[in-house]
Every structure is written in C-alpha cells, then in structure tokens.
PDB file of N, CA, C, O and CB in Angstrom:
ATOM      1  N   MET A   1     -14.710  -7.261  -4.441  1.00  0.00           N
ATOM      2  CA  MET A   1     -14.989  -7.629  -5.315  1.00  0.00           C
ATOM      3  C   MET A   1     -13.058  -8.169  -5.290  1.00  0.00           C
ATOM      4  O   MET A   1     -12.349  -7.235  -4.916  1.00  0.00           O
ATOM      5  CB  MET A   1     -15.910  -6.566  -6.326  1.00  0.00           C
ATOM      6  N   ARG A   2     -12.338  -9.362  -5.600  1.00  0.00           N
ATOM      7  CA  ARG A   2     -11.374  -9.217  -5.887  1.00  0.00           C
ATOM      8  C   ARG A   2     -10.650  -9.147  -7.878  1.00  0.00           C
ATOM      9  O   ARG A   2     -11.221  -9.512  -8.905  1.00  0.00           O
ATOM     10  CB  ARG A   2     -11.061 -10.170  -4.954  1.00  0.00           C
ATOM     11  N   TYR A   3      -9.242  -8.525  -7.691  1.00  0.00           N
ATOM     12  CA  TYR A   3      -8.761  -8.108  -9.029  1.00  0.00           C
ATOM     13  C   TYR A   3      -7.404  -9.075  -9.543  1.00  0.00           C
ATOM     14  O   TYR A   3      -7.090 -10.152  -9.036  1.00  0.00           O
ATOM     15  CB  TYR A   3      -8.343  -6.433  -8.911  1.00  0.00           C
ATOM     16  N   GLN A   4      -6.793  -8.480 -10.530  1.00  0.00           N
ATOM     17  CA  GLN A   4      -5.529  -8.999 -10.521  1.00  0.00           C
ATOM     18  C   GLN A   4      -4.381  -8.747 -10.123  1.00  0.00           C
ATOM     19  O   GLN A   4      -3.330  -9.371 -10.266  1.00  0.00           O
ATOM     20  CB  GLN A   4      -5.309  -9.143 -11.265  1.00  0.00           C
ATOM     21  N   GLY A   5      -4.679  -7.533  -9.466  1.00  0.00           N
ATOM     22  CA  GLY A   5      -3.482  -6.999  -9.546  1.00  0.00           C
ATOM     23  C   GLY A   5      -3.921  -5.376  -8.538  1.00  0.00           C
ATOM     24  O   GLY A   5      -5.018  -4.852  -8.343  1.00  0.00           O
ATOM     25  N   LEU A   6      -2.640  -5.003  -8.120  1.00  0.00           N
ATOM     26  CA  LEU A   6      -3.101  -3.396  -7.519  1.00  0.00           C
ATOM     27  C   LEU A   6      -3.186  -2.208  -9.008  1.00  0.00           C
ATOM     28  O   LEU A   6      -3.404  -0.997  -9.022  1.00  0.00           O
ATOM     29  CB  LEU A   6      -1.507  -2.695  -6.132  1.00  0.00           C
ATOM     30  N   HIS A   7      -2.949  -3.044  -9.984  1.00  0.00           N
ATOM     31  CA  HIS A   7      -3.124  -1.630 -11.395  1.00  0.00           C
ATOM     32  C   HIS A   7      -4.105  -1.579 -11.801  1.00  0.00           C
ATOM     33  O   HIS A   7      -4.761  -0.547 -11.940  1.00  0.00           O
ATOM     34  CB  HIS A   7      -2.400  -1.620 -12.781  1.00  0.00           C
ATOM     35  N   ASP A   8      -4.772  -3.785 -12.373  1.00  0.00           N
ATOM     36  CA  ASP A   8      -6.580  -3.026 -12.070  1.00  0.00           C
ATOM     37  C   ASP A   8      -7.496  -2.686 -11.075  1.00  0.00           C
ATOM     38  O   ASP A   8      -8.528  -2.032 -11.230  1.00  0.00           O
ATOM     39  CB  ASP A   8      -7.492  -3.665 -12.484  1.00  0.00           C
ATOM     40  N   LEU A   9      -6.906  -3.338  -9.680  1.00  0.00           N
ATOM     41  CA  LEU A   9      -8.301  -3.185  -8.634  1.00  0.00           C
ATOM     42  C   LEU A   9      -7.693  -1.209  -8.571  1.00  0.00           C
ATOM     43  O   LEU A   9      -8.316  -0.372  -7.918  1.00  0.00           O
ATOM     44  CB  LEU A   9      -8.224  -4.587  -6.413  1.00  0.00           C
ATOM     45  N   LEU A  10      -6.662  -0.940  -9.238  1.00  0.00           N
ATOM     46  CA  LEU A  10      -6.670   0.792  -9.263  1.00  0.00           C
ATOM     47  C   LEU A  10      -7.472   1.640 -10.645  1.00  0.00           C
ATOM     48  O   LEU A  10      -7.787   2.810 -10.864  1.00  0.00           O
ATOM     49  CB  LEU A  10      -4.858   1.313  -9.336  1.00  0.00           C
ATOM     50  N   ALA A  11      -7.553   0.710 -11.180  1.00  0.00           N
ATOM     51  CA  ALA A  11      -7.970   1.172 -12.794  1.00  0.00           C
ATOM     52  C   ALA A  11      -9.643   0.961 -12.662  1.00  0.00           C
ATOM     53  O   ALA A  11     -10.284   1.706 -13.403  1.00  0.00           O
ATOM     54  CB  ALA A  11      -7.140  -0.058 -14.284  1.00  0.00           C
ATOM     55  N   CYS A  12     -10.439   0.039 -11.810  1.00  0.00           N
ATOM     56  CA  CYS A  12     -11.244  -0.096 -11.539  1.00  0.00           C
ATOM     57  C   CYS A  12     -11.862   0.150 -10.500  1.00  0.00           C
ATOM     58  O   CYS A  12     -13.050  -0.146 -10.623  1.00  0.00           O
ATOM     59  CB  CYS A  12     -11.246  -0.695 -11.783  1.00  0.00           C
ATOM     60  N   SER A  13     -11.661   0.467  -9.742  1.00  0.00           N
ATOM     61  CA  SER A  13     -12.457   0.906  -8.191  1.00  0.00           C
ATOM     62  C   SER A  13     -11.668   2.513  -8.046  1.00  0.00           C
ATOM     63  O   SER A  13     -10.651   2.647  -7.365  1.00  0.00           O
ATOM     64  CB  SER A  13     -11.920  -0.494  -6.440  1.00  0.00           C
ATOM     65  N   ASN A  14     -12.111   3.310  -8.562  1.00  0.00           N
ATOM     66  CA  ASN A  14     -12.415   5.569  -8.130  1.00  0.00           C
ATOM     67  C   ASN A  14     -12.100   5.287  -6.535  1.00  0.00           C
ATOM     68  O   ASN A  14     -10.977   5.707  -6.253  1.00  0.00           O
ATOM     69  CB  ASN A  14     -14.928   6.643  -8.381  1.00  0.00           C
ATOM     70  N   SER A  15     -12.825   4.655  -5.351  1.00  0.00           N
ATOM     71  CA  SER A  15     -13.247   5.210  -4.249  1.00  0.00           C
ATOM     72  C   SER A  15     -11.348   4.286  -3.723  1.00  0.00           C
ATOM     73  O   SER A  15     -10.435   4.996  -3.300  1.00  0.00           O
ATOM     74  CB  SER A  15     -15.276   4.675  -3.521  1.00  0.00           C
ATOM     75  N   THR A  16     -11.191   2.917  -3.870  1.00  0.00           N
ATOM     76  CA  THR A  16      -9.413   2.633  -3.974  1.00  0.00           C
ATOM     77  C   THR A  16      -7.803   3.409  -4.257  1.00  0.00           C
ATOM     78  O   THR A  16      -6.666   3.488  -3.793  1.00  0.00           O
ATOM     79  CB  THR A  16      -9.367   1.855  -4.952  1.00  0.00           C
ATOM     80  N   ARG A  17      -8.710   3.903  -5.412  1.00  0.00           N
ATOM     81  CA  ARG A  17      -7.433   4.409  -6.303  1.00  0.00           C
ATOM     82  C   ARG A  17      -7.514   6.663  -5.835  1.00  0.00           C
ATOM     83  O   ARG A  17      -6.746   7.621  -5.743  1.00  0.00           O
ATOM     84  CB  ARG A  17      -7.973   3.784  -8.762  1.00  0.00           C
ATOM     85  N   GLN A  18      -8.909   6.353  -5.713  1.00  0.00           N
ATOM     86  CA  GLN A  18      -8.930   7.734  -4.487  1.00  0.00           C
ATOM     87  C   GLN A  18      -7.500   7.990  -2.826  1.00  0.00           C
ATOM     88  O   GLN A  18      -6.682   8.860  -2.525  1.00  0.00           O
ATOM     89  CB  GLN A  18     -10.868   7.338  -3.536  1.00  0.00           C
ATOM     90  N   TYR A  19      -7.981   6.564  -2.184  1.00  0.00           N
ATOM     91  CA  TYR A  19      -7.166   5.909  -0.807  1.00  0.00           C
ATOM     92  C   TYR A  19      -5.766   6.280  -1.555  1.00  0.00           C
ATOM     93  O   TYR A  19      -5.156   7.314  -1.284  1.00  0.00           O
ATOM     94  CB  TYR A  19      -7.448   3.859  -0.331  1.00  0.00           C
ATOM     95  N   PHE A  20      -5.312   5.326  -2.532  1.00  0.00           N
ATOM     96  CA  PHE A  20      -4.220   5.460  -2.815  1.00  0.00           C
ATOM     97  C   PHE A  20      -3.502   6.092  -3.155  1.00  0.00           C
ATOM     98  O   PHE A  20      -2.304   6.100  -2.872  1.00  0.00           O
ATOM     99  CB  PHE A  20      -4.065   5.096  -3.139  1.00  0.00           C
ATOM    100  N   LEU A  21      -4.426   7.166  -4.244  1.00  0.00           N
ATOM    101  CA  LEU A  21      -3.577   8.671  -4.727  1.00  0.00           C
ATOM    102  C   LEU A  21      -3.282  10.055  -2.984  1.00  0.00           C
ATOM    103  O   LEU A  21      -2.832  11.194  -2.862  1.00  0.00           O
ATOM    104  CB  LEU A  21      -5.171   9.722  -6.369  1.00  0.00           C
ATOM    105  N   SER A  22      -3.886   8.967  -2.004  1.00  0.00           N
ATOM    106  CA  SER A  22      -3.857  10.060  -0.963  1.00  0.00           C
ATOM    107  C   SER A  22      -2.810   9.558  -0.317  1.00  0.00           C
ATOM    108  O   SER A  22      -2.891   9.652   0.908  1.00  0.00           O
ATOM    109  CB  SER A  22      -5.122  10.327  -0.046  1.00  0.00           C
ATOM    110  N   LEU A  23      -1.847   9.053  -0.745  1.00  0.00           N
ATOM    111  CA  LEU A  23       0.060   8.085   0.132  1.00  0.00           C
ATOM    112  C   LEU A  23       0.320   9.205  -0.053  1.00  0.00           C
ATOM    113  O   LEU A  23       0.032  10.052  -0.899  1.00  0.00           O
ATOM    114  CB  LEU A  23       1.470   6.591  -0.662  1.00  0.00           C
ATOM    115  N   PRO A  24       1.070   9.139   1.072  1.00  0.00           N
ATOM    116  CA  PRO A  24       2.683   9.224   0.444  1.00  0.00           C
ATOM    117  C   PRO A  24       3.255   8.807  -1.151  1.00  0.00           C
ATOM    118  O   PRO A  24       3.083   7.674  -1.598  1.00  0.00           O
ATOM    119  CB  PRO A  24       3.522   8.207   1.369  1.00  0.00           C
ATOM    120  N   VAL A  25       3.995   9.957  -1.972  1.00  0.00           N
ATOM    121  CA  VAL A  25       4.600   8.917  -2.495  1.00  0.00           C
ATOM    122  C   VAL A  25       5.834   7.440  -2.946  1.00  0.00           C
ATOM    123  O   VAL A  25       6.052   6.731  -3.929  1.00  0.00           O
ATOM    124  CB  VAL A  25       4.453   9.342  -2.775  1.00  0.00           C
ATOM    125  N   ALA A  26       6.421   7.611  -1.399  1.00  0.00           N
ATOM    126  CA  ALA A  26       6.481   6.573  -1.407  1.00  0.00           C
ATOM    127  C   ALA A  26       7.159   4.826  -0.359  1.00  0.00           C
ATOM    128  O   ALA A  26       8.003   3.986  -0.045  1.00  0.00           O
ATOM    129  CB  ALA A  26       6.791   6.969  -2.326  1.00  0.00           C
ATOM    130  N   MET A  27       5.523   5.579  -0.319  1.00  0.00           N
ATOM    131  CA  MET A  27       4.383   4.915  -0.119  1.00  0.00           C
ATOM    132  C   MET A  27       3.900   3.888  -1.117  1.00  0.00           C
ATOM    133  O   MET A  27       4.170   2.694  -1.245  1.00  0.00           O
ATOM    134  CB  MET A  27       3.491   5.813   0.040  1.00  0.00           C
ATOM    135  N   GLN A  28       2.832   4.984  -2.017  1.00  0.00           N
ATOM    136  CA  GLN A  28       2.439   4.369  -3.075  1.00  0.00           C
ATOM    137  C   GLN A  28       3.658   3.182  -4.656  1.00  0.00           C
ATOM    138  O   GLN A  28       3.141   2.290  -5.328  1.00  0.00           O
ATOM    139  CB  GLN A  28       1.722   5.776  -3.529  1.00  0.00           C
ATOM    140  N   VAL A  29       4.898   3.536  -4.762  1.00  0.00           N
ATOM    141  CA  VAL A  29       5.849   2.939  -4.924  1.00  0.00           C
ATOM    142  C   VAL A  29       5.967   2.183  -4.305  1.00  0.00           C
ATOM    143  O   VAL A  29       5.685   1.188  -4.972  1.00  0.00           O
ATOM    144  CB  VAL A  29       6.613   3.362  -4.973  1.00  0.00           C
ATOM    145  N   ALA A  30       6.342   1.761  -2.910  1.00  0.00           N
ATOM    146  CA  ALA A  30       5.807   0.084  -2.217  1.00  0.00           C
ATOM    147  C   ALA A  30       5.781  -0.384  -3.080  1.00  0.00           C
ATOM    148  O   ALA A  30       6.298  -0.879  -4.082  1.00  0.00           O
ATOM    149  CB  ALA A  30       4.484  -0.335  -1.478  1.00  0.00           C
ATOM    150  N   LEU A  31       4.286   0.096  -1.940  1.00  0.00           N
ATOM    151  CA  LEU A  31       3.210  -0.890  -2.911  1.00  0.00           C
ATOM    152  C   LEU A  31       2.762  -1.639  -4.557  1.00  0.00           C
ATOM    153  O   LEU A  31       2.576  -2.747  -5.060  1.00  0.00           O
ATOM    154  CB  LEU A  31       2.320  -0.267  -2.784  1.00  0.00           C
ATOM    155  N   HIS A  32       2.752  -0.120  -4.935  1.00  0.00           N
ATOM    156  CA  HIS A  32       2.891  -0.906  -6.775  1.00  0.00           C
ATOM    157  C   HIS A  32       4.314  -1.869  -7.019  1.00  0.00           C
ATOM    158  O   HIS A  32       4.478  -2.188  -8.196  1.00  0.00           O
ATOM    159  CB  HIS A  32       3.122   0.672  -8.263  1.00  0.00           C
ATOM    160  N   GLU A  33       5.262  -2.321  -6.135  1.00  0.00           N
ATOM    161  CA  GLU A  33       6.386  -3.228  -6.199  1.00  0.00           C
ATOM    162  C   GLU A  33       5.411  -4.497  -5.122  1.00  0.00           C
ATOM    163  O   GLU A  33       6.104  -5.471  -4.828  1.00  0.00           O
ATOM    164  CB  GLU A  33       8.168  -2.389  -5.470  1.00  0.00           C
ATOM    165  N   GLN A  34       3.929  -4.531  -4.555  1.00  0.00           N
ATOM    166  CA  GLN A  34       3.780  -5.560  -4.561  1.00  0.00           C
ATOM    167  C   GLN A  34       2.872  -5.874  -5.047  1.00  0.00           C
ATOM    168  O   GLN A  34       2.277  -6.893  -4.700  1.00  0.00           O
ATOM    169  CB  GLN A  34       3.895  -5.936  -3.784  1.00  0.00           C
ATOM    170  N   ASP A  35       2.346  -4.853  -6.315  1.00  0.00           N
ATOM    171  CA  ASP A  35       0.739  -5.318  -7.278  1.00  0.00           C
ATOM    172  C   ASP A  35       0.566  -6.677  -7.069  1.00  0.00           C
ATOM    173  O   ASP A  35      -0.468  -6.947  -6.456  1.00  0.00           O
ATOM    174  CB  ASP A  35       0.740  -5.140  -9.164  1.00  0.00           C
ATOM    175  N   ALA A  36       1.399  -7.800  -7.454  1.00  0.00           N
ATOM    176  CA  ALA A  36       0.690  -8.850  -7.606  1.00  0.00           C
ATOM    177  C   ALA A  36       0.279  -9.646  -6.289  1.00  0.00           C
ATOM    178  O   ALA A  36       0.185 -10.809  -5.897  1.00  0.00           O
ATOM    179  CB  ALA A  36       1.386  -9.598  -8.483  1.00  0.00           C
ATOM    180  N   TYR A  37       0.163  -8.848  -6.009  1.00  0.00           N
ATOM    181  CA  TYR A  37      -0.179  -9.446  -4.032  1.00  0.00           C
ATOM    182  C   TYR A  37      -1.228  -8.849  -3.898  1.00  0.00           C
ATOM    183  O   TYR A  37      -2.139  -9.547  -4.344  1.00  0.00           O
ATOM    184  CB  TYR A  37       0.927  -8.927  -2.498  1.00  0.00           C
ATOM    185  N   ILE A  38      -1.501  -8.121  -3.597  1.00  0.00           N
ATOM    186  CA  ILE A  38      -3.456  -7.177  -3.554  1.00  0.00           C
ATOM    187  C   ILE A  38      -3.843  -7.777  -4.745  1.00  0.00           C
ATOM    188  O   ILE A  38      -3.207  -8.216  -5.703  1.00  0.00           O
ATOM    189  CB  ILE A  38      -3.717  -4.949  -3.782  1.00  0.00           C
ATOM    190  N   HIS A  39      -5.187  -7.691  -4.440  1.00  0.00           N
ATOM    191  CA  HIS A  39      -5.852  -8.196  -5.516  1.00  0.00           C
ATOM    192  C   HIS A  39      -7.626  -7.335  -4.635  1.00  0.00           C
ATOM    193  O   HIS A  39      -8.764  -7.713  -4.911  1.00  0.00           O
ATOM    194  CB  HIS A  39      -5.552 -10.404  -5.748  1.00  0.00           C
ATOM    195  N   THR A  40      -7.367  -6.494  -3.889  1.00  0.00           N
ATOM    196  CA  THR A  40      -8.561  -5.925  -3.394  1.00  0.00           C
ATOM    197  C   THR A  40      -8.110  -4.593  -2.036  1.00  0.00           C
ATOM    198  O   THR A  40      -6.944  -4.353  -1.722  1.00  0.00           O
ATOM    199  CB  THR A  40      -9.549  -7.396  -2.772  1.00  0.00           C
ATOM    200  N   ALA A  41      -9.247  -3.941  -1.460  1.00  0.00           N
ATOM    201  CA  ALA A  41      -8.990  -2.495  -1.330  1.00  0.00           C
ATOM    202  C   ALA A  41      -8.668  -2.958   0.389  1.00  0.00           C
ATOM    203  O   ALA A  41      -7.921  -2.364   1.166  1.00  0.00           O
ATOM    204  CB  ALA A  41     -10.501  -1.190  -1.846  1.00  0.00           C
ATOM    205  N   ALA A  42      -9.473  -4.168   0.656  1.00  0.00           N
ATOM    206  CA  ALA A  42      -8.993  -4.468   2.094  1.00  0.00           C
ATOM    207  C   ALA A  42      -7.173  -5.197   2.217  1.00  0.00           C
ATOM    208  O   ALA A  42      -6.448  -5.425   3.186  1.00  0.00           O
ATOM    209  CB  ALA A  42     -10.293  -5.734   2.729  1.00  0.00           C
ATOM    210  N   GLN A  43      -7.071  -5.296   1.373  1.00  0.00           N
ATOM    211  CA  GLN A  43      -5.759  -5.777   1.060  1.00  0.00           C
ATOM    212  C   GLN A  43      -4.728  -5.033   0.954  1.00  0.00           C
ATOM    213  O   GLN A  43      -3.656  -5.336   1.476  1.00  0.00           O
ATOM    214  CB  GLN A  43      -5.737  -6.347   0.083  1.00  0.00           C
ATOM    215  N   LEU A  44      -4.934  -3.850   0.193  1.00  0.00           N
ATOM    216  CA  LEU A  44      -4.347  -2.631  -0.465  1.00  0.00           C
ATOM    217  C   LEU A  44      -3.850  -1.960   1.663  1.00  0.00           C
ATOM    218  O   LEU A  44      -2.806  -1.952   2.316  1.00  0.00           O
ATOM    219  CB  LEU A  44      -6.052  -1.383  -1.865  1.00  0.00           C
ATOM    220  N   ARG A  45      -5.230  -1.552   1.933  1.00  0.00           N
ATOM    221  CA  ARG A  45      -5.358  -0.620   3.408  1.00  0.00           C
ATOM    222  C   ARG A  45      -4.081  -1.824   3.943  1.00  0.00           C
ATOM    223  O   ARG A  45      -2.994  -1.487   4.413  1.00  0.00           O
ATOM    224  CB  ARG A  45      -7.447  -0.577   4.561  1.00  0.00           C
ATOM    225  N   ALA A  46      -4.632  -3.553   3.687  1.00  0.00           N
ATOM    226  CA  ALA A  46      -3.431  -4.470   5.421  1.00  0.00           C
ATOM    227  C   ALA A  46      -1.754  -4.047   4.671  1.00  0.00           C
ATOM    228  O   ALA A  46      -0.802  -3.798   5.410  1.00  0.00           O
ATOM    229  CB  ALA A  46      -3.630  -7.439   5.619  1.00  0.00           C
ATOM    230  N   ARG A  47      -1.669  -4.035   3.652  1.00  0.00           N
ATOM    231  CA  ARG A  47       0.119  -3.661   2.737  1.00  0.00           C
ATOM    232  C   ARG A  47       0.431  -2.562   3.760  1.00  0.00           C
ATOM    233  O   ARG A  47       1.234  -2.592   4.693  1.00  0.00           O
ATOM    234  CB  ARG A  47       0.158  -2.811   0.588  1.00  0.00           C
ATOM    235  N   ALA A  48      -0.525  -1.433   3.300  1.00  0.00           N
ATOM    236  CA  ALA A  48      -0.214   0.080   3.304  1.00  0.00           C
ATOM    237  C   ALA A  48      -0.096  -0.024   5.030  1.00  0.00           C
ATOM    238  O   ALA A  48       0.910   0.484   5.524  1.00  0.00           O
ATOM    239  CB  ALA A  48      -1.623   1.308   2.496  1.00  0.00           C
ATOM    240  N   GLU A  49      -0.662  -0.388   5.548  1.00  0.00           N
ATOM    241  CA  GLU A  49      -0.536  -0.407   7.106  1.00  0.00           C
ATOM    242  C   GLU A  49       0.849  -1.469   7.688  1.00  0.00           C
ATOM    243  O   GLU A  49       1.684  -1.184   8.547  1.00  0.00           O
ATOM    244  CB  GLU A  49      -2.170  -1.059   7.738  1.00  0.00           C
ATOM    245  N   ALA A  50       0.747  -2.482   7.046  1.00  0.00           N
ATOM    246  CA  ALA A  50       2.269  -2.919   7.548  1.00  0.00           C
ATOM    247  C   ALA A  50       3.260  -2.218   7.013  1.00  0.00           C
ATOM    248  O   ALA A  50       3.908  -1.558   7.826  1.00  0.00           O
ATOM    249  CB  ALA A  50       2.666  -4.310   7.249  1.00  0.00           C
ATOM    250  N   ILE A  51       3.674  -2.136   5.584  1.00  0.00           N
ATOM    251  CA  ILE A  51       4.763  -1.475   5.767  1.00  0.00           C
ATOM    252  C   ILE A  51       4.967   0.357   6.239  1.00  0.00           C
ATOM    253  O   ILE A  51       6.029   0.978   6.182  1.00  0.00           O
ATOM    254  CB  ILE A  51       5.284  -1.812   4.532  1.00  0.00           C
ATOM    255  N   GLU A  52       3.733   0.858   6.651  1.00  0.00           N
ATOM    256  CA  GLU A  52       3.764   1.888   7.836  1.00  0.00           C
ATOM    257  C   GLU A  52       4.335   1.779   8.876  1.00  0.00           C
ATOM    258  O   GLU A  52       4.890   2.694   9.484  1.00  0.00           O
ATOM    259  CB  GLU A  52       2.773   2.156   8.292  1.00  0.00           C
ATOM    260  N   GLN A  53       4.249   0.415   9.262  1.00  0.00           N
ATOM    261  CA  GLN A  53       4.569  -0.069  10.628  1.00  0.00           C
ATOM    262  C   GLN A  53       6.149  -0.122  10.233  1.00  0.00           C
ATOM    263  O   GLN A  53       7.016   0.744  10.351  1.00  0.00           O
ATOM    264  CB  GLN A  53       3.744  -1.648  11.182  1.00  0.00           C
ATOM    265  N   TYR A  54       6.218  -1.558   9.681  1.00  0.00           N
ATOM    266  CA  TYR A  54       8.135  -1.348   9.330  1.00  0.00           C
ATOM    267  C   TYR A  54       8.391  -0.347   9.920  1.00  0.00           C
ATOM    268  O   TYR A  54       8.823  -0.295  11.071  1.00  0.00           O
ATOM    269  CB  TYR A  54       8.809  -1.058   7.723  1.00  0.00           C
ATOM    270  N   ASN A  55       8.046   0.993   8.868  1.00  0.00           N
ATOM    271  CA  ASN A  55       8.916   2.072   8.244  1.00  0.00           C
ATOM    272  C   ASN A  55       9.090   2.843  10.010  1.00  0.00           C
ATOM    273  O   ASN A  55      10.053   3.587  10.198  1.00  0.00           O
ATOM    274  CB  ASN A  55       7.925   3.227   6.654  1.00  0.00           C
ATOM    275  N   ASN A  56       7.969   2.539  11.320  1.00  0.00           N
ATOM    276  CA  ASN A  56       8.212   3.101  11.995  1.00  0.00           C
ATOM    277  C   ASN A  56       8.923   2.080  13.579  1.00  0.00           C
ATOM    278  O   ASN A  56       9.126   2.247  14.782  1.00  0.00           O
ATOM    279  CB  ASN A  56       7.045   3.917  11.899  1.00  0.00           C
ATOM    280  N   ALA A  57       9.061   1.064  12.549  1.00  0.00           N
ATOM    281  CA  ALA A  57       9.994   0.616  13.431  1.00  0.00           C
ATOM    282  C   ALA A  57      11.233   0.462  12.742  1.00  0.00           C
ATOM    283  O   ALA A  57      12.186   0.983  13.322  1.00  0.00           O
ATOM    284  CB  ALA A  57       9.596  -0.565  14.064  1.00  0.00           C
ATOM    285  N   VAL A  58      11.440  -0.016  11.840  1.00  0.00           N
ATOM    286  CA  VAL A  58      12.861   1.229  11.487  1.00  0.00           C
ATOM    287  C   VAL A  58      13.901   2.294  11.936  1.00  0.00           C
ATOM    288  O   VAL A  58      15.100   2.525  11.782  1.00  0.00           O
ATOM    289  CB  VAL A  58      12.560   1.947  10.917  1.00  0.00           C
ATOM    290  N   ARG A  59      12.518   2.973  12.753  1.00  0.00           N
ATOM    291  CA  ARG A  59      12.778   4.562  12.731  1.00  0.00           C
ATOM    292  C   ARG A  59      13.089   4.828  13.653  1.00  0.00           C
ATOM    293  O   ARG A  59      13.743   5.868  13.731  1.00  0.00           O
ATOM    294  CB  ARG A  59      11.900   5.465  12.469  1.00  0.00           C
ATOM    295  N   ILE A  60      12.671   3.668  15.504  1.00  0.00           N
ATOM    296  CA  ILE A  60      12.848   3.414  15.870  1.00  0.00           C
ATOM    297  C   ILE A  60      13.906   2.610  16.296  1.00  0.00           C
ATOM    298  O   ILE A  60      14.193   3.250  17.308  1.00  0.00           O
ATOM    299  CB  ILE A  60      12.267   3.523  15.774  1.00  0.00           C
ATOM    300  N   SER A  61      14.802   1.567  16.276  1.00  0.00           N
ATOM    301  CA  SER A  61      15.332   0.910  16.383  1.00  0.00           C
ATOM    302  C   SER A  61      16.553   2.036  15.385  1.00  0.00           C
ATOM    303  O   SER A  61      17.435   2.270  16.211  1.00  0.00           O
ATOM    304  CB  SER A  61      14.662  -0.456  16.169  1.00  0.00           C
ATOM    305  N   ARG A  62      16.869   2.644  14.283  1.00  0.00           N
ATOM    306  CA  ARG A  62      18.242   3.741  14.551  1.00  0.00           C
ATOM    307  C   ARG A  62      18.110   4.880  15.406  1.00  0.00           C
ATOM    308  O   ARG A  62      18.947   5.769  15.563  1.00  0.00           O
ATOM    309  CB  ARG A  62      18.725   4.454  13.244  1.00  0.00           C
ATOM    310  N   LEU A  63      17.079   4.787  15.902  1.00  0.00           N
ATOM    311  CA  LEU A  63      16.611   6.317  17.158  1.00  0.00           C
ATOM    312  C   LEU A  63      17.828   5.816  18.879  1.00  0.00           C
ATOM    313  O   LEU A  63      18.489   6.421  19.723  1.00  0.00           O
ATOM    314  CB  LEU A  63      13.785   6.097  17.889  1.00  0.00           C
ATOM    315  N   LEU A  64      17.333   3.843  18.403  1.00  0.00           N
ATOM    316  CA  LEU A  64      18.441   3.437  19.726  1.00  0.00           C
ATOM    317  C   LEU A  64      19.597   3.192  19.733  1.00  0.00           C
ATOM    318  O   LEU A  64      20.288   2.969  20.727  1.00  0.00           O
ATOM    319  CB  LEU A  64      18.258   2.453  20.359  1.00  0.00           C
ATOM    320  N   TRP A  65      19.981   3.209  18.434  1.00  0.00           N
ATOM    321  CA  TRP A  65      21.662   3.123  17.627  1.00  0.00           C
ATOM    322  C   TRP A  65      22.132   3.963  18.496  1.00  0.00           C
ATOM    323  O   TRP A  65      23.312   4.309  18.444  1.00  0.00           O
ATOM    324  CB  TRP A  65      22.012   3.691  15.852  1.00  0.00           C
TER     325      TRP A  65
END
C-alpha cells in the first residue's frame, strides 16, 4: 500500500513502525528527513539500506586518509 509519506506510513502500519523503531536513532532521524520520498515499507527499507551503505563508505574512506 502507498502512503503520503513516512509519517503516514508509520501511523498506519504496525509492522513498519516496529521495524522503524528497531533502527538506531540516528537512522530514524535521517529517514524522517526524507519523509516526502518514502511512501511504502519497501521504500523505507531501501532508504535505510542506502543510508547504511553510504555511512559505511564514509567510514571506510576516513580510514584510508
């Protein structure tokens, strides 16, 4: 099902809300910043994965400097 944004998705889907609340707070904040671009549970999981991959790449690049 497609929702208007992350806020609406979390308000209407218990399983998605449980997943969201299981994430670290920093990830939750980053996802809230993308509220208008998250309309489904699949998009939420994909955005969380993309943010995690980006954060890992940043950590690795800092180790190389």
